[in-house]
C-alpha positions in Angstrom: -8.4 -8.1 -37.8 -4.7 -8.1 -37.2 -1.8 -10.0 -38.7 0.9 -11.5 -36.4 4.5 -11.7 -37.3 6.9 -14.3 -36.2 6.1 -17.6 -34.6 2.3 -18.4 -34.3 2.7 -21.0 -31.5 2.7 -18.6 -28.5 -0.5 -16.7 -29.5 -2.2 -20.1 -30.3 -1.4 -21.3 -26.8 -2.6 -18.1 -25.3 -5.8 -18.2 -27.3 -6.6 -21.8 -26.4 -5.8 -21.1 -22.8 -8.2 -18.1 -22.7 -11.0 -20.2 -24.4 -10.4 -23.0 -21.8 -10.5 -20.5 -18.9 -13.7 -19.0 -20.3 -15.3 -22.4 -20.7 -14.3 -23.7 -17.3 -15.4 -20.4 -15.7 -18.9 -20.7 -17.3 -19.2 -24.3 -16.5 -18.1 -23.9 -12.8 -20.7 -24.1 -10.1 -19.7 -20.6 -8.8 -21.0 -18.9 -12.0 -24.1 -17.8 -10.1 -22.0 -14.7 -9.3 -22.6 -12.3 -12.2 -19.1 -11.0 -12.3 -17.6 -14.5 -12.6 -19.8 -15.1 -15.6 -18.9 -11.8 -17.2 -15.1 -12.5 -16.8 -15.6 -16.0 -18.2 -17.3 -14.6 -21.3 -14.7 -11.9 -21.7 -11.9 -14.5 -21.5 -13.6 -16.7 -24.0 -14.1 -13.9 -26.5 -10.5 -12.8 -26.1 -9.4 -16.3 -26.9 -11.6 -16.5 -30.0 -10.2 -13.1 -31.1 -6.6 -14.2 -30.7 -7.3 -17.5 -32.5 -9.0 -15.6 -35.4 -5.9 -13.5 -35.7 -3.7 -16.7 -35.8 -5.9 -18.1 -38.6 -5.8 -14.9 -40.6 -2.0 -14.7 -40.2 -1.6 -18.4 -41.1 -3.7 -18.1 -44.2 -1.9 -14.9 -45.3 1.4 -16.8 -45.2 0.2 -19.6 -47.4 
């Protein structure tokens, strides 16, 4: 995992946005298209990865 320097608010917002986009994409009625579902999963996983980095960085500072 990686540690972030500086303010943790922007990566937190990016991670939450990516998770939200992934969830909305997977819950949308157009997910029957396989590529839409793949992009939704990738967006969600990217968001989880960024949020894990935020948590690791936050815990390292405490």
